Kinemage of the C-alpha trace (Angstrom):
@kinemage 1
@onewidth
@group {chain A} dominant
@subgroup {mainchain}
@vectorlist {calphas} color= white
{ca met a 1} P -21.734 19.449 14.501
{ca pro a 2} L -18.989 19.626 11.962
{ca lys a 3} L -16.139 17.170 11.366
{ca leu a 4} L -14.288 19.904 12.126
{ca val a 5} L -15.175 20.772 15.374
{ca lys a 6} L -15.926 16.780 16.557
{ca leu a 7} L -12.021 16.631 15.304
{ca tyr a 8} L -11.260 19.726 18.013
{ca ile a 9} L -12.765 18.326 20.973
{ca gln a 10} L -11.776 14.813 20.177
{ca gln a 11} L -7.761 15.929 19.689
{ca val a 12} L -7.949 18.646 22.682
{ca ala a 13} L -9.851 16.182 24.965
{ca ile a 14} L -6.512 13.340 23.954
{ca gly a 15} L -3.915 16.259 24.953
{ca phe a 16} L -5.798 17.009 28.599
{ca ala a 17} L -5.165 13.220 28.647
{ca leu a 18} L -1.611 13.245 28.201
{ca ala a 19} L -1.187 16.041 30.063
{ca val a 20} L -2.520 14.407 33.020
{ca val a 21} L -0.322 11.161 32.541
{ca phe a 22} L 2.862 13.827 31.939
{ca val a 23} L 2.034 15.936 35.602
{ca gly a 24} L 1.161 13.149 37.172
{ca met a 25} L 4.997 11.385 35.816
{ca leu a 26} L 6.383 14.942 36.926
{ca leu a 27} L 4.766 14.403 40.741
{ca trp a 28} L 5.626 10.752 40.424
{ca ala a 29} L 9.300 11.539 40.035
{ca asn a 30} L 9.119 14.684 42.232
{ca val a 31} L 10.900 16.747 39.379
{ca ala a 32} L 12.559 19.925 41.362
{ca asn a 33} L 10.838 18.231 44.714
{ca leu a 34} L 7.060 19.411 42.822
{ca ala a 35} L 5.042 17.012 45.252
{ca his a 36} L 5.866 17.833 47.736
{ca leu a 37} L 5.506 21.003 47.188
{ca val a 38} L 1.779 19.881 45.311
{ca phe a 39} L 0.504 17.862 48.111
{ca asn a 40} L 2.010 19.577 51.561
{ca thr a 41} L 1.617 23.268 51.089
{ca ser a 42} L -2.235 25.048 51.129
{ca gly a 43} L -2.663 25.871 47.251
{ca gly a 44} L -1.116 23.342 46.099
{ca tyr a 45} L -4.239 21.630 44.810
{ca leu a 46} L -4.784 24.727 42.738
{ca ala a 47} L -0.816 24.547 41.339
{ca leu a 48} L -1.828 21.074 40.537
{ca phe a 49} L -5.145 21.482 38.471
{ca leu a 50} L -3.237 25.034 37.460
{ca leu a 51} L -0.407 22.558 35.772
{ca ile a 52} L -2.896 20.329 34.052
{ca phe a 53} L -4.863 23.144 33.137
{ca phe a 54} L -2.348 24.954 31.046
{ca asn a 55} L -0.377 21.706 29.801
{ca gly a 56} L -3.697 20.163 28.556
{ca ile a 57} L -3.748 23.718 25.934
{ca val a 58} L -0.862 23.299 25.424
{ca phe a 59} L -1.042 19.191 24.435
{ca gly a 60} L -4.249 19.403 23.154
{ca gly a 61} L -2.708 22.824 20.867
{ca val a 62} L -0.028 20.291 19.583
{ca gln a 63} L -2.202 17.386 19.439
{ca phe a 64} L -4.945 18.815 16.995
{ca ala a 65} L -2.160 20.726 14.655
{ca ile a 66} L -0.282 17.562 14.104
{ca ala a 67} L -3.603 15.918 13.672
{ca ile a 68} L -4.956 18.790 10.867
{ca met a 69} L -1.523 18.535 9.376
{ca arg a 70} L -1.542 14.423 8.595
{ca met a 71} L -4.901 15.993 6.483
{ca ala a 72} L -2.729 16.871 3.393
{ca gly a 73} L -3.645 14.761 0.746
{ca arg a 74} L -0.623 12.996 -0.690
{ca asp a 75} L 1.311 14.891 -3.965
{ca asp a 76} L 1.349 12.617 -7.610
{ca asp a 77} L 3.378 14.875 -8.959
{ca thr a 78} L 6.613 13.751 -8.095
{ca ser a 79} L 8.796 15.414 -11.169
{ca gly a 80} L 11.129 17.338 -8.114
{ca gly a 81} L 10.514 20.571 -9.955
{ca lys a 82} L 11.814 22.297 -12.730
{ca pro a 83} L 15.276 21.556 -14.594
{ca leu a 84} L 18.030 24.390 -13.620
{ca arg a 85} L 19.390 24.187 -17.258
{ca asp a 86} L 21.765 27.511 -16.702
{ca leu a 87} L 23.684 26.524 -13.768
{ca thr a 88} L 26.647 23.905 -15.607
{ca arg a 89} L 27.497 26.815 -17.608
{ca tyr a 90} L 27.949 28.711 -14.439
{ca ala a 91} L 29.491 25.772 -12.498
{ca thr a 92} L 32.058 24.503 -15.594
{ca asn a 93} L 33.444 28.074 -15.957
{ca pro a 94} L 33.655 29.963 -12.736
{ca gln a 95} L 34.700 33.516 -13.733
{ca pro a 96} L 36.676 35.778 -11.326
{ca ile a 97} L 34.478 39.241 -9.715
{ca ala a 98} L 36.246 42.005 -8.604
{ca ile a 99} L 35.351 43.185 -5.956
{ca pro a 100} L 36.230 47.339 -5.093
{ca val a 101} L 38.129 47.807 -1.431
{ca his a 102} L 39.284 51.338 -0.348
{ca arg a 103} L 40.848 51.363 3.067
{ca asp a 104} L 40.587 53.793 5.910
{ca asp a 105} L 43.286 55.421 6.717
{ca arg a 106} L 41.762 56.442 10.040
{ca arg a 107} L 42.808 52.978 10.950
{ca gly a 108} L 46.292 53.367 10.099
């Protein structure tokens, strides 16, 4: 199996584990009376499954994106870009610019 696929499966599994913990905390804190709705209605377990599933998709995607972004190598070039030599000429000697203004007679 390619390394990237292994990484993806691993990070998605971590994301789903985080989703289970997150939904567990939602139910424990009874946010918006969610625990009562999940455990005392006929479709409550379906709602619990969907909460875990959709949060798992989101958390797994974020976890994988973070893992991919952390793989970027460090740039050795620390020059900071090209210097703007002409910027000092404009900053020390400002010139006024005429802006034509046309009066609209209809407004009074």
